[in-house]
C-alpha atoms as a printed R data frame, in Angstrom:
    type eleno elety resid chain resno      x       y      z
1   ATOM     1    CA   MET     A     1 34.569   8.351 26.098
2   ATOM     2    CA   PHE     A     2 32.341   8.364 29.165
3   ATOM     3    CA   TYR     A     3 32.740   6.021 32.101
4   ATOM     4    CA   LEU     A     4 32.083   6.017 35.825
5   ATOM     5    CA   VAL     A     5 35.157   5.627 38.019
6   ATOM     6    CA   LYS     A     6 33.052   4.259 40.883
7   ATOM     7    CA   THR     A     7 30.144   1.907 40.213
8   ATOM     8    CA   PRO     A     8 26.956   3.403 41.721
9   ATOM     9    CA   THR     A     9 24.913   1.376 44.192
10  ATOM    10    CA   TRP     A    10 21.862   1.449 41.910
11  ATOM    11    CA   VAL     A    11 23.821  -0.284 39.136
12  ATOM    12    CA   LYS     A    12 24.894  -3.056 41.513
13  ATOM    13    CA   LYS     A    13 21.269  -3.550 42.574
14  ATOM    14    CA   LEU     A    14 20.006  -3.498 38.985
15  ATOM    15    CA   TYR     A    15 22.395  -6.291 37.941
16  ATOM    16    CA   PRO     A    16 22.744  -8.555 41.002
17  ATOM    17    CA   LYS     A    17 23.969 -11.586 39.033
18  ATOM    18    CA   ARG     A    18 27.178  -9.716 38.230
19  ATOM    19    CA   THR     A    19 29.812  -9.427 40.942
20  ATOM    20    CA   TRP     A    20 30.730  -5.812 41.702
21  ATOM    21    CA   GLU     A    21 32.544  -6.206 45.011
22  ATOM    22    CA   ILE     A    22 33.419  -8.883 47.568
23  ATOM    23    CA   THR     A    23 31.348  -8.156 50.658
24  ATOM    24    CA   GLY     A    24 32.376  -9.258 54.125
25  ATOM    25    CA   SER     A    25 35.996  -9.655 53.098
26  ATOM    26    CA   GLY     A    26 37.512  -7.409 55.773
27  ATOM    27    CA   LYS     A    27 40.483  -5.224 54.910
28  ATOM    28    CA   GLU     A    28 41.012  -6.763 51.501
29  ATOM    29    CA   ILE     A    29 41.202  -5.114 48.092
30  ATOM    30    CA   PHE     A    30 40.910  -7.137 44.907
31  ATOM    31    CA   LEU     A    31 43.164  -5.805 42.158
32  ATOM    32    CA   SER     A    32 42.472  -7.029 38.644
33  ATOM    33    CA   PHE     A    33 44.326  -6.668 35.364
34  ATOM    34    CA   ASP     A    34 42.631  -6.924 31.983
35  ATOM    35    CA   ASP     A    35 43.838  -7.598 28.426
36  ATOM    36    CA   GLY     A    36 47.048  -9.555 29.071
37  ATOM    37    CA   PRO     A    37 49.156 -11.439 29.175
38  ATOM    38    CA   HIS     A    38 51.675  -8.984 27.729
39  ATOM    39    CA   PRO     A    39 55.347  -9.967 27.323
40  ATOM    40    CA   VAL     A    40 56.571  -6.830 29.129
41  ATOM    41    CA   HIS     A    41 53.802  -5.124 31.102
42  ATOM    42    CA   THR     A    42 52.490  -8.261 32.815
43  ATOM    43    CA   GLY     A    43 55.971  -8.952 34.138
44  ATOM    44    CA   PHE     A    44 56.109  -5.461 35.627
45  ATOM    45    CA   VAL     A    45 52.782  -6.065 37.367
46  ATOM    46    CA   LEU     A    46 53.909  -9.419 38.752
47  ATOM    47    CA   ASP     A    47 57.158  -7.941 40.048
48  ATOM    48    CA   GLU     A    48 55.312  -5.135 41.846
49  ATOM    49    CA   LEU     A    49 52.752  -7.499 43.358
50  ATOM    50    CA   ARG     A    50 55.508  -9.758 44.661
51  ATOM    51    CA   LYS     A    51 57.063  -6.883 46.655
52  ATOM    52    CA   TYR     A    52 53.930  -6.782 48.817
53  ATOM    53    CA   ASN     A    53 53.048 -10.475 48.729
54  ATOM    54    CA   ALA     A    54 49.926  -9.278 46.913
55  ATOM    55    CA   LYS     A    55 47.638 -11.517 44.883
56  ATOM    56    CA   ALA     A    56 45.473 -10.339 42.001
57  ATOM    57    CA   THR     A    57 43.169 -11.563 39.261
58  ATOM    58    CA   PHE     A    58 44.236 -11.450 35.612
59  ATOM    59    CA   PHE     A    59 41.428 -11.432 33.049
60  ATOM    60    CA   CYS     A    60 43.261 -12.753 30.015
61  ATOM    61    CA   ILE     A    61 42.509 -12.629 26.314
62  ATOM    62    CA   GLY     A    62 42.740 -16.115 24.835
63  ATOM    63    CA   LYS     A    63 44.710 -14.947 21.803
64  ATOM    64    CA   ASN     A    64 47.313 -13.354 24.062
65  ATOM    65    CA   VAL     A    65 47.608 -16.505 26.162
66  ATOM    66    CA   ALA     A    66 48.224 -18.504 22.984
67  ATOM    67    CA   GLU     A    67 50.948 -16.047 21.954
68  ATOM    68    CA   HIS     A    68 52.592 -15.699 25.385
69  ATOM    69    CA   PRO     A    69 52.080 -18.989 27.240
70  ATOM    70    CA   GLU     A    70 55.178 -18.485 29.362
71  ATOM    71    CA   VAL     A    71 53.759 -15.264 30.835
72  ATOM    72    CA   TYR     A    72 50.445 -16.987 31.512
73  ATOM    73    CA   ARG     A    73 52.266 -19.805 33.298
74  ATOM    74    CA   ARG     A    74 54.104 -17.318 35.480
75  ATOM    75    CA   ILE     A    75 50.809 -15.698 36.547
76  ATOM    76    CA   VAL     A    76 49.460 -19.080 37.610
77  ATOM    77    CA   GLU     A    77 52.682 -20.271 39.234
78  ATOM    78    CA   GLU     A    78 52.879 -17.129 41.374
79  ATOM    79    CA   GLY     A    79 49.465 -17.852 42.868
80  ATOM    80    CA   HIS     A    80 47.242 -15.349 41.124
81  ATOM    81    CA   ALA     A    81 43.743 -16.018 39.835
82  ATOM    82    CA   ILE     A    82 42.899 -16.155 36.138
83  ATOM    83    CA   GLY     A    83 39.746 -15.049 34.363
84  ATOM    84    CA   ASN     A    84 38.384 -15.378 30.829
85  ATOM    85    CA   HIS     A    85 38.217 -12.082 28.870
86  ATOM    86    CA   THR     A    86 37.106 -13.642 25.539
87  ATOM    87    CA   HIS     A    87 39.505 -14.779 22.831
88  ATOM    88    CA   ASN     A    88 39.548 -11.591 20.759
89  ATOM    89    CA   HIS     A    89 38.393  -8.863 23.173
90  ATOM    90    CA   LEU     A    90 34.879  -8.774 21.753
91  ATOM    91    CA   ASN     A    91 32.240  -6.179 22.535
92  ATOM    92    CA   ALA     A    92 29.065  -8.127 23.368
93  ATOM    93    CA   TRP     A    93 26.898  -5.235 22.200
94  ATOM    94    CA   LYS     A    94 28.342  -5.433 18.685
95  ATOM    95    CA   VAL     A    95 28.145  -9.172 17.939
96  ATOM    96    CA   LYS     A    96 25.422 -11.799 18.138
97  ATOM    97    CA   ASP     A    97 25.106 -13.748 21.372
98  ATOM    98    CA   GLY     A    98 26.087 -17.019 19.697
99  ATOM    99    CA   ALA     A    99 29.262 -15.540 18.250
100 ATOM   100    CA   TYR     A   100 30.153 -14.080 21.627
101 ATOM   101    CA   LEU     A   101 29.714 -17.399 23.412
102 ATOM   102    CA   ASN     A   102 31.787 -19.116 20.730
103 ATOM   103    CA   ASN     A   103 34.577 -16.612 21.353
104 ATOM   104    CA   ILE     A   104 34.469 -17.352 25.062
105 ATOM   105    CA   ASP     A   105 34.700 -21.050 24.202
106 ATOM   106    CA   MET     A   106 37.782 -20.361 22.072
107 ATOM   107    CA   ALA     A   107 39.418 -18.663 25.044
108 ATOM   108    CA   ARG     A   108 38.523 -21.609 27.291
109 ATOM   109    CA   ARG     A   109 40.893 -23.773 25.255
110 ATOM   110    CA   TYR     A   110 43.718 -21.762 26.816
111 ATOM   111    CA   ILE     A   111 42.200 -20.387 30.027
112 ATOM   112    CA   ASP     A   112 41.049 -22.667 32.839
113 ATOM   113    CA   SER     A   113 38.808 -20.511 35.011
114 ATOM   114    CA   ASN     A   114 35.315 -20.057 36.425
115 ATOM   115    CA   LEU     A   115 35.646 -16.272 36.268
116 ATOM   116    CA   PHE     A   116 34.685 -14.063 33.339
117 ATOM   117    CA   ARG     A   117 34.893 -10.338 32.676
118 ATOM   118    CA   PRO     A   118 33.291  -8.851 29.558
119 ATOM   119    CA   PRO     A   119 35.555  -6.538 27.547
120 ATOM   120    CA   TYR     A   120 34.447  -2.899 27.879
121 ATOM   121    CA   GLY     A   121 32.131  -4.098 30.660
122 ATOM   122    CA   LYS     A   122 29.479  -4.680 28.023
123 ATOM   123    CA   ILE     A   123 27.258  -7.721 28.317
124 ATOM   124    CA   ASN     A   124 23.544  -8.513 28.486
125 ATOM   125    CA   SER     A   125 21.462 -10.478 30.973
126 ATOM   126    CA   PHE     A   126 20.916 -13.388 28.583
127 ATOM   127    CA   LEU     A   127 24.672 -13.909 28.296
128 ATOM   128    CA   VAL     A   128 25.188 -13.588 32.054
129 ATOM   129    CA   ASN     A   129 22.577 -16.298 32.614
130 ATOM   130    CA   GLN     A   130 24.088 -18.523 29.932
131 ATOM   131    CA   LEU     A   131 27.497 -18.219 31.535
132 ATOM   132    CA   LEU     A   132 26.032 -19.204 34.911
133 ATOM   133    CA   SER     A   133 24.575 -22.391 33.420
134 ATOM   134    CA   PRO     A   134 26.333 -25.756 33.928
135 ATOM   135    CA   ALA     A   135 27.590 -25.606 30.334
136 ATOM   136    CA   TYR     A   136 29.921 -22.745 31.315
137 ATOM   137    CA   SER     A   137 29.887 -22.273 35.111
138 ATOM   138    CA   LEU     A   138 31.375 -18.807 34.655
139 ATOM   139    CA   ARG     A   139 30.748 -16.008 37.146
140 ATOM   140    CA   THR     A   140 30.678 -12.533 35.603
141 ATOM   141    CA   ILE     A   141 33.061 -10.295 37.547
142 ATOM   142    CA   MET     A   142 32.650  -6.562 37.090
143 ATOM   143    CA   TRP     A   143 34.250  -3.917 39.334
144 ATOM   144    CA   THR     A   144 33.861  -1.345 42.066
145 ATOM   145    CA   VAL     A   145 36.523   1.078 40.815
146 ATOM   146    CA   LEU     A   146 37.986   1.790 37.384
147 ATOM   147    CA   SER     A   147 41.486   3.237 37.607
148 ATOM   148    CA   GLY     A   148 41.005   4.799 34.173
149 ATOM   149    CA   ASP     A   149 44.499   3.723 33.121
150 ATOM   150    CA   PHE     A   150 43.122   2.989 29.633
151 ATOM   151    CA   ASP     A   151 42.097   6.647 29.229
152 ATOM   152    CA   THR     A   152 44.856   8.527 27.409
153 ATOM   153    CA   ARG     A   153 43.182  11.849 28.281
154 ATOM   154    CA   ILE     A   154 43.911  11.633 32.006
155 ATOM   155    CA   THR     A   155 47.177  12.220 33.829
156 ATOM   156    CA   ASN     A   156 49.110   9.597 35.719
157 ATOM   157    CA   ALA     A   157 48.212  11.390 38.944
158 ATOM   158    CA   ARG     A   158 44.495  11.323 38.119
159 ATOM   159    CA   CYS     A   159 44.665   7.570 37.530
160 ATOM   160    CA   LEU     A   160 46.211   7.104 40.965
161 ATOM   161    CA   GLU     A   161 43.683   9.452 42.563
162 ATOM   162    CA   ASN     A   162 40.797   7.469 41.076
163 ATOM   163    CA   VAL     A   163 41.873   4.444 43.089
164 ATOM   164    CA   LEU     A   164 43.009   6.114 46.303
165 ATOM   165    CA   LEU     A   165 39.784   8.098 46.649
166 ATOM   166    CA   HIS     A   166 37.328   5.320 45.861
167 ATOM   167    CA   ALA     A   167 38.767   1.918 46.805
168 ATOM   168    CA   LYS     A   168 37.680   0.505 50.152
169 ATOM   169    CA   GLU     A   169 37.183  -2.858 51.874
170 ATOM   170    CA   GLY     A   170 35.999  -5.414 49.332
171 ATOM   171    CA   SER     A   171 36.577  -3.234 46.279
172 ATOM   172    CA   ILE     A   172 37.401  -4.831 42.940
173 ATOM   173    CA   VAL     A   173 39.768  -2.448 41.134
174 ATOM   174    CA   VAL     A   174 40.526  -2.549 37.406
175 ATOM   175    CA   PHE     A   175 43.920  -1.919 35.825
176 ATOM   176    CA   HIS     A   176 45.182  -3.077 32.414
177 ATOM   177    CA   ASP     A   177 48.467  -4.794 31.546
178 ATOM   178    CA   SER     A   178 48.391  -3.403 28.003
179 ATOM   179    CA   ASP     A   179 50.352  -1.010 25.804
180 ATOM   180    CA   LYS     A   180 47.618   1.624 25.876
181 ATOM   181    CA   ALA     A   181 47.381   1.711 29.663
182 ATOM   182    CA   GLN     A   182 50.955   1.009 30.644
183 ATOM   183    CA   GLU     A   183 52.158   4.562 31.368
184 ATOM   184    CA   ARG     A   184 49.375   5.332 33.844
185 ATOM   185    CA   MET     A   185 49.318   1.808 35.261
186 ATOM   186    CA   ARG     A   186 53.073   1.796 35.906
187 ATOM   187    CA   PHE     A   187 52.773   5.087 37.771
188 ATOM   188    CA   ALA     A   188 49.698   4.230 39.824
189 ATOM   189    CA   LEU     A   189 50.118   0.571 40.755
190 ATOM   190    CA   PRO     A   190 53.226   0.878 42.972
191 ATOM   191    CA   GLU     A   191 51.643   3.802 44.821
192 ATOM   192    CA   VAL     A   192 48.350   1.950 45.311
193 ATOM   193    CA   LEU     A   193 50.169  -1.064 46.734
194 ATOM   194    CA   LYS     A   194 52.224   1.120 49.076
195 ATOM   195    CA   TYR     A   195 49.325   3.312 50.246
196 ATOM   196    CA   PHE     A   196 46.876   0.563 51.107
197 ATOM   197    CA   SER     A   197 49.528  -1.760 52.551
198 ATOM   198    CA   GLU     A   198 50.524   0.980 54.987
199 ATOM   199    CA   LYS     A   199 46.864   1.219 56.023
200 ATOM   200    CA   GLY     A   200 46.774  -2.479 56.874
201 ATOM   201    CA   PHE     A   201 45.041  -3.777 53.754
202 ATOM   202    CA   VAL     A   202 45.942  -6.992 51.986
203 ATOM   203    CA   PHE     A   203 45.519  -7.636 48.280
204 ATOM   204    CA   SER     A   204 43.707 -10.822 47.343
205 ATOM   205    CA   ALA     A   205 42.672 -12.666 44.211
206 ATOM   206    CA   VAL     A   206 39.000 -13.202 43.411
207 ATOM   207    CA   ARG     A   207 38.018 -16.788 44.172
208 ATOM   208    CA   VAL     A   208 34.719 -18.455 43.344
209 ATOM   209    CA   ALA     A   209 34.417 -19.529 46.983
210 ATOM   210    CA   ASP     A   210 34.288 -15.847 48.003
211 ATOM   211    CA   LEU     A   211 31.304 -15.088 45.780
212 ATOM   212    CA   VAL     A   212 27.798 -15.038 47.199
């Protein structure tokens, strides 16, 4: 499994219709959580965020929202942003474009949002343009920093280090509220919140109004 912890500048320039960071935001960091809602791990995340009055963006899988509507409601009620992460966590490189769009539509039955993040970060320019059209009005939100919490090969400390070393003003940081990631996420998230709060940062949700 190969992935880049920090998105290179050339990638951001190559795909300008995808949001990689929130520029001009001041001392803000944008935490995001993929693959929920989960009946246990999402609650942990929400509890930790509340300690710092932090807001975040949850990119939810439609199927999980259907199965855990009460957790989804809590995310919304506590003032966080929601994003569409497809209904079944599809890889856009492994299915036809039409099937992928249909899966996004399935998720939209449960998820009311103008934000979208492709599972695995895999998408093509045709789909990005389709999602920007009036039929969808979905902005594709990528990331600046991957915590790597999904990577079972790395230590908890490495996951934390990935964020502390690379996150800066305007960074969009990815964690996962999932079974696979939970050990590393539970270790890193409280430390990330503490470290950056002490440095005067605030944690904000991604809002369409913030996007250029």
